Backbone as JSON, one array per atom type, in Angstrom:
{
  "sequence": "MKIVFIFLFFLIQGCDPCIKVPLLENEKFWFSNYETGDKIIFKSQANDFDTLLITNKVINEPTGECNPLVSNFDKEFVRVDYSMKKDTFRVVNDYFIQLSANESNKSLPILRLLNIECSSLKSDLLKLKISEVNPNWKNVYTFNRNNCPYMNFNGKFGIVEFEWDKNFGLVSYSNTHGEKWVLFSKEQKLPERKEIVK",
  "N": [[118.74, 18.98, 53.9], [116.29, 20.58, 54.03], [116.73, 22.46, 52.84], [118.38, 21.84, 50.61], [115.33, 20.96, 49.54], [114.6, 23.67, 49.7], [116.23, 24.97, 47.97], [115.67, 22.9, 45.35], [113.42, 23.75, 45.47], [112.84, 27.28, 44.5], [114.32, 26.44, 42.14], [112.5, 25.22, 40.12], [110.85, 27.16, 40.19], [111.83, 28.97, 38.72], [112.05, 28.19, 36.6], [110.04, 28.27, 35.02], [108.22, 30.22, 31.99], [108.14, 33.21, 31.95], [105.31, 34.84, 31.82], [104.18, 37.96, 30.29], [101.18, 40.02, 30.41], [98.58, 41.93, 28.55], [96.24, 44.06, 29.06], [93.7, 43.89, 26.42], [92.82, 45.13, 23.62], [89.74, 46.02, 23.81], [88.87, 46.27, 25.68], [90.26, 48.56, 27.98], [88.98, 50.62, 27.41], [87.09, 51.53, 29.31], [88.36, 53.13, 31.67], [90.25, 55.0, 29.13], [89.11, 57.22, 28.18], [89.38, 59.21, 30.25], [92.06, 61.45, 31.84], [95.37, 62.66, 33.91], [94.37, 65.4, 35.07], [92.74, 66.08, 33.8], [88.75, 67.62, 34.03], [85.58, 67.6, 35.18], [82.02, 67.95, 35.26], [79.42, 67.51, 36.23], [75.62, 68.32, 36.6], [71.75, 68.27, 38.32], [68.17, 68.07, 38.24], [67.95, 70.33, 39.19], [69.46, 72.18, 39.94], [71.98, 71.24, 40.67], [75.92, 71.17, 40.98], [78.34, 69.15, 40.65], [81.53, 68.74, 40.33], [84.51, 67.25, 39.34], [87.46, 66.26, 39.51], [90.51, 64.49, 37.89], [92.4, 63.3, 39.12], [95.29, 62.13, 39.57], [97.14, 59.08, 36.94], [97.26, 56.15, 37.15], [99.09, 53.12, 34.87], [99.82, 50.31, 34.62], [102.34, 48.49, 32.69], [102.52, 45.69, 31.41], [105.86, 44.36, 31.65], [107.46, 41.91, 32.16], [108.75, 40.5, 34.24], [108.69, 38.32, 36.66], [107.43, 37.71, 40.19], [107.97, 34.93, 41.26], [107.6, 33.64, 43.48], [105.0, 34.11, 43.8], [102.97, 34.73, 41.09], [103.03, 33.37, 38.07], [102.68, 35.3, 35.76], [102.46, 37.96, 34.75], [101.04, 41.58, 35.23], [99.35, 43.35, 32.62], [98.29, 47.03, 34.06], [95.94, 49.33, 36.08], [95.03, 52.53, 37.47], [93.16, 55.19, 38.28], [92.27, 57.92, 39.81], [90.7, 60.75, 42.2], [88.87, 63.67, 42.07], [86.32, 64.87, 44.03], [83.8, 67.45, 44.44], [81.11, 67.87, 46.13], [77.96, 68.55, 45.77], [78.49, 71.31, 46.53], [80.15, 71.67, 48.4], [81.4, 69.83, 50.31], [84.65, 68.08, 49.91], [85.48, 64.85, 48.17], [87.93, 62.27, 48.03], [89.53, 59.67, 46.18], [89.44, 56.25, 45.28], [88.69, 55.93, 41.44], [89.46, 54.56, 39.33], [90.2, 50.82, 38.51], [91.87, 48.57, 37.91], [92.64, 45.67, 35.85], [94.64, 42.86, 34.03], [93.37, 39.73, 32.95], [94.35, 36.71, 33.02], [93.6, 34.76, 32.43], [89.92, 35.17, 32.2], [87.92, 37.17, 30.55], [88.48, 40.73, 31.34], [87.91, 43.23, 33.41], [86.27, 45.82, 35.94], [87.48, 48.14, 38.84], [84.97, 50.05, 40.61], [84.55, 53.17, 41.72], [82.1, 55.46, 43.11], [81.11, 57.87, 44.47], [79.43, 56.82, 47.22], [79.37, 54.58, 45.97], [80.65, 50.94, 45.62], [81.25, 49.26, 42.42], [81.77, 45.9, 42.15], [84.33, 42.55, 41.4], [82.3, 42.21, 39.39], [80.52, 40.04, 37.31], [80.02, 39.5, 33.54], [77.77, 38.94, 32.94], [75.49, 40.36, 34.5], [76.55, 43.31, 33.11], [74.58, 44.98, 31.34], [74.69, 46.71, 27.32], [73.1, 49.83, 26.29], [70.61, 52.12, 25.11], [71.04, 55.91, 26.14], [68.13, 56.98, 28.43], [68.56, 59.61, 28.79], [70.57, 61.03, 27.3], [70.88, 60.8, 23.94], [72.88, 60.33, 22.24], [74.16, 59.05, 23.93], [75.48, 55.52, 23.3], [76.31, 52.56, 23.71], [75.84, 51.67, 26.47], [76.78, 51.09, 30.14], [74.67, 50.26, 33.21], [74.7, 51.18, 36.32], [73.45, 49.14, 39.52], [72.38, 48.44, 42.96], [72.13, 44.92, 41.74], [73.54, 45.17, 41.11], [76.05, 46.34, 42.69], [77.65, 45.78, 45.21], [78.57, 46.64, 46.67], [77.81, 49.28, 48.9], [78.62, 51.87, 51.26], [80.69, 53.8, 51.03], [82.54, 56.47, 51.72], [81.22, 58.22, 52.97], [77.97, 59.19, 53.35], [75.94, 59.73, 50.56], [73.73, 58.28, 49.41], [73.58, 57.7, 46.77], [72.06, 56.15, 44.59], [73.0, 54.7, 41.79], [73.92, 54.42, 38.62], [75.19, 55.64, 35.2], [77.92, 54.22, 32.59], [78.53, 54.5, 29.3], [80.49, 53.4, 27.22], [81.64, 55.44, 25.24], [81.91, 57.57, 26.51], [82.83, 57.78, 29.19], [81.62, 57.96, 32.96], [78.7, 59.16, 32.44], [75.96, 59.87, 34.42], [74.95, 60.06, 36.89], [72.45, 58.69, 39.75], [70.15, 60.01, 43.11], [68.56, 58.7, 46.28], [66.48, 60.29, 47.13], [66.35, 60.87, 44.12], [67.19, 62.92, 42.8], [69.06, 63.06, 39.42], [71.82, 63.42, 38.73], [73.6, 64.34, 35.41], [76.48, 63.85, 32.8], [77.64, 67.48, 31.67], [79.4, 69.14, 31.82], [82.86, 68.91, 29.95], [86.73, 69.22, 30.22], [89.54, 68.72, 29.11], [92.53, 68.02, 29.75], [95.07, 69.69, 27.88], [98.21, 67.92, 26.72], [101.48, 69.21, 27.25], [103.27, 71.37, 25.14], [106.29, 71.33, 24.39], [108.56, 73.53, 24.12], [111.14, 74.5, 21.5], [114.53, 75.02, 22.08], [116.46, 77.73, 20.49]],
  "CA": [[117.26, 18.56, 53.13], [114.91, 21.81, 54.52], [117.78, 23.75, 51.8], [117.95, 21.33, 48.92], [114.23, 20.86, 48.71], [113.91, 24.99, 48.48], [116.72, 25.2, 46.42], [114.61, 22.67, 43.77], [111.27, 24.33, 44.4], [112.81, 28.12, 43.77], [114.62, 26.47, 40.29], [111.98, 24.72, 38.91], [109.46, 27.62, 39.58], [112.56, 29.74, 38.18], [112.78, 27.39, 34.93], [108.97, 29.05, 34.07], [108.17, 31.46, 31.7], [106.92, 34.69, 32.73], [104.06, 35.95, 30.7], [102.65, 38.4, 29.88], [99.4, 39.15, 30.22], [97.74, 42.59, 28.38], [94.69, 44.29, 28.44], [92.79, 43.56, 25.5], [91.43, 46.7, 23.28], [88.17, 46.83, 24.08], [88.75, 46.56, 27.3], [90.63, 49.89, 28.16], [87.47, 52.24, 27.24], [86.84, 51.86, 31.22], [89.53, 54.68, 30.96], [91.16, 55.48, 28.34], [88.47, 58.82, 28.01], [90.47, 59.94, 31.13], [93.37, 62.02, 31.63], [95.16, 63.35, 34.7], [94.01, 66.69, 34.98], [90.46, 66.14, 33.09], [86.97, 68.59, 35.16], [84.48, 67.07, 34.39], [81.0, 68.98, 35.24], [77.64, 66.94, 36.45], [74.75, 69.18, 36.5], [71.46, 67.45, 38.42], [67.95, 69.07, 37.63], [67.68, 70.93, 40.99], [70.63, 72.73, 39.46], [72.89, 71.25, 42.09], [76.45, 70.77, 40.07], [79.58, 68.89, 41.33], [82.99, 68.38, 39.88], [85.13, 65.87, 38.83], [88.68, 65.63, 38.91], [91.15, 63.56, 37.93], [94.09, 63.87, 39.98], [96.08, 60.94, 39.06], [96.48, 58.17, 36.66], [98.54, 55.35, 36.63], [99.53, 53.16, 33.17], [101.15, 49.74, 34.54], [102.58, 47.45, 31.76], [104.14, 44.37, 31.44], [107.42, 44.49, 31.37], [108.01, 40.11, 32.04], [109.39, 40.14, 35.2], [107.44, 37.83, 37.35], [108.17, 37.17, 41.1], [107.21, 33.04, 40.63], [106.18, 33.05, 45.02], [103.75, 35.01, 43.92], [102.29, 34.03, 40.16], [104.31, 33.69, 36.39], [102.01, 36.01, 35.19], [102.99, 39.78, 34.96], [99.27, 41.31, 34.39], [98.78, 45.18, 32.8], [97.49, 47.13, 35.78], [95.95, 50.91, 35.77], [94.18, 52.59, 38.75], [92.78, 56.52, 38.17], [91.87, 58.8, 41.62], [89.89, 62.07, 41.46], [88.35, 64.04, 43.46], [85.06, 65.52, 43.61], [83.82, 68.43, 44.95], [80.23, 67.77, 46.06], [77.46, 69.97, 45.69], [79.25, 72.84, 46.4], [80.62, 72.08, 49.59], [81.84, 68.64, 50.49], [85.2, 67.13, 48.35], [86.05, 63.96, 48.67], [89.02, 61.91, 47.18], [89.51, 58.53, 46.32], [90.19, 56.14, 43.29], [88.01, 56.31, 40.57], [89.04, 53.1, 38.8], [90.85, 50.25, 38.96], [92.12, 47.59, 36.37], [94.2, 44.81, 36.69], [94.64, 42.2, 33.38], [93.34, 38.38, 33.61], [94.73, 35.31, 32.2], [91.81, 33.81, 32.01], [88.98, 35.43, 31.16], [87.42, 38.71, 30.22], [89.31, 41.46, 32.48], [86.71, 43.81, 34.75], [86.8, 47.64, 36.41], [87.08, 47.6, 40.14], [84.45, 51.49, 40.05], [83.96, 54.1, 43.74], [81.78, 56.82, 42.87], [81.25, 58.48, 46.33], [79.09, 56.04, 48.02], [79.39, 53.52, 45.82], [81.98, 50.4, 44.81], [81.37, 47.96, 41.91], [83.29, 45.7, 42.18], [83.18, 41.87, 41.81], [81.46, 42.96, 38.36], [79.75, 39.16, 36.61], [80.16, 39.67, 32.67], [76.15, 38.59, 32.0], [75.43, 41.22, 34.44], [75.98, 43.91, 32.24], [74.64, 44.74, 29.74], [74.5, 47.81, 27.41], [71.83, 50.02, 26.24], [70.96, 53.5, 24.82], [70.57, 55.48, 27.87], [67.19, 58.12, 28.65], [68.88, 60.93, 28.52], [70.59, 61.22, 25.88], [70.59, 59.48, 22.6], [74.05, 59.89, 22.2], [75.03, 57.51, 24.48], [74.9, 54.29, 22.86], [76.89, 51.79, 24.31], [75.48, 52.29, 28.02], [76.02, 50.21, 31.58], [73.93, 50.57, 34.46], [75.66, 50.57, 37.98], [73.51, 49.88, 41.18], [72.81, 47.46, 43.73], [71.43, 44.64, 41.48], [75.09, 44.6, 40.27], [76.98, 46.57, 43.04], [76.96, 45.14, 46.54], [79.17, 47.88, 48.16], [76.94, 50.54, 48.81], [78.54, 52.75, 52.03], [82.14, 53.82, 50.94], [83.09, 58.08, 51.35], [79.93, 58.66, 54.3], [76.46, 58.43, 52.9], [75.73, 60.6, 50.03], [72.32, 58.4, 48.72], [74.22, 57.77, 45.18], [72.21, 54.35, 44.06], [72.8, 54.32, 41.07], [75.62, 55.06, 37.73], [75.54, 55.21, 34.06], [79.4, 54.17, 32.41], [79.37, 55.3, 28.93], [81.58, 52.82, 26.42], [82.27, 55.39, 24.81], [82.12, 58.75, 27.15], [82.83, 56.95, 30.04], [80.5, 58.07, 33.78], [77.94, 60.03, 32.38], [74.92, 60.0, 35.08], [73.82, 59.3, 38.56], [70.93, 58.92, 41.15], [70.65, 59.72, 44.29], [67.77, 57.49, 46.56], [65.98, 60.77, 46.25], [66.11, 60.83, 42.32], [68.61, 63.75, 41.78], [70.13, 62.84, 38.76], [73.33, 64.54, 38.06], [74.07, 64.38, 33.83], [76.25, 64.69, 32.01], [77.2, 69.04, 31.92], [81.15, 69.49, 30.6], [84.28, 68.02, 30.53], [87.18, 69.88, 29.6], [90.81, 67.87, 29.06], [94.09, 68.79, 29.69], [95.75, 69.64, 26.66], [99.61, 67.75, 26.62], [102.34, 70.14, 27.27], [103.75, 72.06, 24.89], [107.37, 70.72, 24.98], [109.28, 73.94, 23.34], [112.79, 73.5, 21.2], [115.08, 75.93, 22.3], [117.9, 76.79, 19.48]],
  "C": [[116.56, 19.83, 52.99], [116.33, 22.52, 53.02], [118.09, 22.92, 50.11], [116.01, 21.5, 48.17], [113.33, 22.66, 47.82], [114.2, 25.73, 47.41], [116.08, 24.32, 45.45], [113.52, 23.15, 43.42], [111.94, 25.87, 44.07], [113.59, 27.48, 42.04], [113.87, 25.08, 39.05], [110.44, 25.42, 38.91], [110.32, 29.17, 38.96], [112.71, 29.51, 36.64], [110.28, 27.44, 34.42], [109.08, 29.23, 33.5], [107.29, 32.48, 33.14], [105.83, 35.14, 31.85], [103.6, 36.45, 30.87], [101.99, 39.0, 29.27], [98.84, 41.5, 30.31], [96.65, 43.39, 28.77], [93.83, 44.17, 27.32], [92.48, 45.11, 24.9], [90.67, 47.42, 23.91], [87.92, 46.29, 25.53], [89.75, 47.97, 28.37], [89.22, 51.28, 28.05], [87.78, 52.49, 28.57], [88.07, 53.59, 31.31], [90.05, 55.73, 30.64], [90.24, 57.08, 28.02], [89.15, 59.59, 29.49], [91.81, 60.35, 31.57], [94.35, 62.78, 32.96], [94.99, 64.86, 34.51], [92.53, 67.55, 34.08], [90.13, 67.2, 35.42], [86.1, 67.55, 34.33], [83.28, 67.41, 35.37], [79.83, 67.95, 35.11], [76.29, 67.95, 36.23], [72.82, 68.06, 37.25], [69.96, 68.08, 37.43], [67.71, 69.59, 38.72], [68.68, 72.68, 40.58], [71.66, 72.19, 40.7], [74.78, 71.31, 40.67], [77.53, 70.79, 40.78], [80.43, 68.74, 40.07], [83.69, 67.67, 40.36], [86.34, 65.7, 38.97], [89.41, 65.38, 38.5], [92.57, 63.59, 38.05], [95.63, 62.97, 39.72], [95.58, 59.85, 38.13], [97.31, 57.6, 36.17], [98.69, 53.79, 35.37], [100.38, 51.07, 34.56], [101.59, 48.38, 33.6], [103.24, 46.42, 31.93], [104.91, 44.27, 31.19], [108.23, 42.87, 31.56], [108.65, 39.72, 32.67], [108.3, 39.33, 36.48], [108.58, 37.8, 39.14], [107.23, 35.7, 41.21], [107.33, 32.84, 42.47], [105.43, 33.91, 44.86], [102.61, 34.52, 42.1], [103.12, 34.37, 38.28], [103.09, 34.06, 35.66], [102.19, 37.92, 35.51], [101.6, 41.14, 34.33], [99.54, 43.44, 34.39], [97.54, 45.47, 34.22], [97.54, 48.57, 35.53], [95.06, 51.34, 36.9], [93.86, 54.31, 38.48], [92.15, 56.68, 39.15], [91.44, 60.16, 40.77], [89.59, 62.49, 42.29], [87.54, 64.64, 42.78], [84.33, 66.43, 44.63], [82.08, 67.97, 45.07], [78.59, 68.14, 47.12], [77.61, 71.33, 46.72], [80.4, 73.28, 47.9], [81.78, 71.02, 50.25], [83.18, 67.67, 49.49], [85.31, 65.65, 49.64], [87.7, 63.14, 47.21], [89.0, 60.46, 46.8], [89.52, 57.76, 44.69], [88.83, 55.43, 42.66], [88.07, 54.59, 40.4], [90.33, 52.11, 38.92], [90.48, 48.74, 37.99], [92.8, 46.83, 35.9], [93.47, 43.66, 34.82], [94.15, 40.64, 33.64], [93.63, 37.84, 32.32], [94.02, 34.88, 31.88], [90.45, 33.88, 31.11], [89.33, 37.37, 31.18], [87.35, 39.76, 31.91], [87.93, 42.95, 32.8], [86.55, 44.2, 35.78], [86.33, 47.01, 37.92], [86.01, 49.99, 39.66], [83.78, 51.83, 40.72], [83.27, 54.52, 42.3], [80.96, 57.06, 44.09], [80.95, 57.32, 47.65], [78.9, 54.3, 47.88], [80.85, 53.02, 45.26], [81.3, 49.55, 43.87], [82.62, 47.02, 41.8], [82.77, 43.65, 42.24], [82.64, 41.26, 40.03], [81.26, 40.47, 37.78], [79.27, 40.04, 35.2], [78.69, 40.39, 32.04], [75.67, 39.26, 32.99], [75.41, 42.17, 33.63], [75.69, 43.73, 31.05], [73.51, 46.06, 28.95], [72.93, 48.19, 26.49], [71.82, 51.0, 25.89], [70.89, 53.73, 25.91], [69.17, 56.62, 26.89], [66.97, 58.97, 28.36], [69.79, 62.0, 27.91], [71.27, 60.52, 24.65], [72.36, 59.93, 21.4], [75.17, 58.97, 22.81], [74.16, 56.25, 24.7], [74.81, 52.44, 23.56], [76.66, 52.37, 26.93], [75.1, 50.84, 28.73], [75.58, 51.22, 32.61], [74.84, 50.11, 35.69], [73.86, 50.74, 38.99], [73.06, 48.01, 42.76], [71.96, 46.1, 43.36], [73.06, 44.15, 41.56], [76.96, 45.18, 40.73], [77.12, 46.02, 44.16], [77.74, 46.62, 47.54], [78.69, 49.09, 48.31], [77.32, 52.3, 49.99], [80.33, 53.95, 52.36], [81.65, 55.44, 51.12], [81.27, 58.2, 52.26], [78.8, 58.18, 53.1], [75.44, 59.34, 51.8], [74.53, 60.4, 49.44], [72.91, 57.82, 47.13], [73.15, 55.97, 44.78], [72.15, 53.39, 42.63], [73.85, 55.12, 39.52], [74.92, 55.22, 36.66], [77.68, 55.47, 33.48], [78.95, 53.93, 30.46], [79.94, 54.64, 27.42], [82.51, 54.17, 26.08], [83.2, 57.07, 25.35], [82.68, 58.94, 28.21], [81.95, 57.28, 31.89], [79.96, 59.57, 32.7], [76.54, 60.6, 33.2], [74.8, 59.58, 36.7], [73.14, 59.11, 39.57], [70.99, 58.64, 42.18], [69.03, 58.93, 44.95], [66.91, 59.2, 47.49], [65.37, 61.65, 45.03], [65.71, 62.41, 41.91], [68.61, 63.19, 40.84], [70.95, 63.73, 38.9], [73.32, 63.63, 36.49], [75.8, 64.79, 33.88], [77.48, 66.55, 32.13], [78.36, 68.76, 31.43], [81.78, 68.8, 30.93], [85.07, 68.54, 29.56], [88.31, 68.76, 30.09], [92.13, 68.48, 29.2], [94.4, 68.96, 28.38], [97.13, 69.28, 27.47], [99.69, 69.02, 26.19], [103.13, 70.34, 25.96], [105.51, 71.74, 24.96], [108.03, 72.14, 23.84], [110.93, 73.76, 23.18], [113.3, 74.79, 21.53], [115.89, 75.86, 21.88], [119.16, 77.82, 19.85]]
}
């Protein structure tokens, strides 16, 4: 009898269609500014320089293949990893951005910068503003203790707030001592050119 029940369970599950769930275009700004090999420099008012290097970017697009035991949704997923040289001596390697498509709500990322992680975000806590540092950053989200519950990853760097612009990505972050690092320069890795040999 158990075998019949298990067979019927898989038969019923197999009949449900696998639904592809891509990220919406207006959700892709969280990762579209970054490619593997990008080098981003931040400078503080104390003339300290931090270098952030994008070490990996993976985009898993939905193919329509689901595991019926897990879900009938095949969701697009993105992960961006980074390496950061902090205060000229310590290197941190971690993930920077994770974003998974959501079949019923707006897709919100998990963002991690040094010791601060923003996950389980609620869209009502995210308010856009114009940056006080650079008026060209017109669509800035601020992340801090009010919307980022996790604060102690990768040691105690004391980062308490960072700003994320929809067009430029990470643009600034500050620590408990009031030191603020601001986007100074960005070198994007150029795509490799393929030469045609005749």
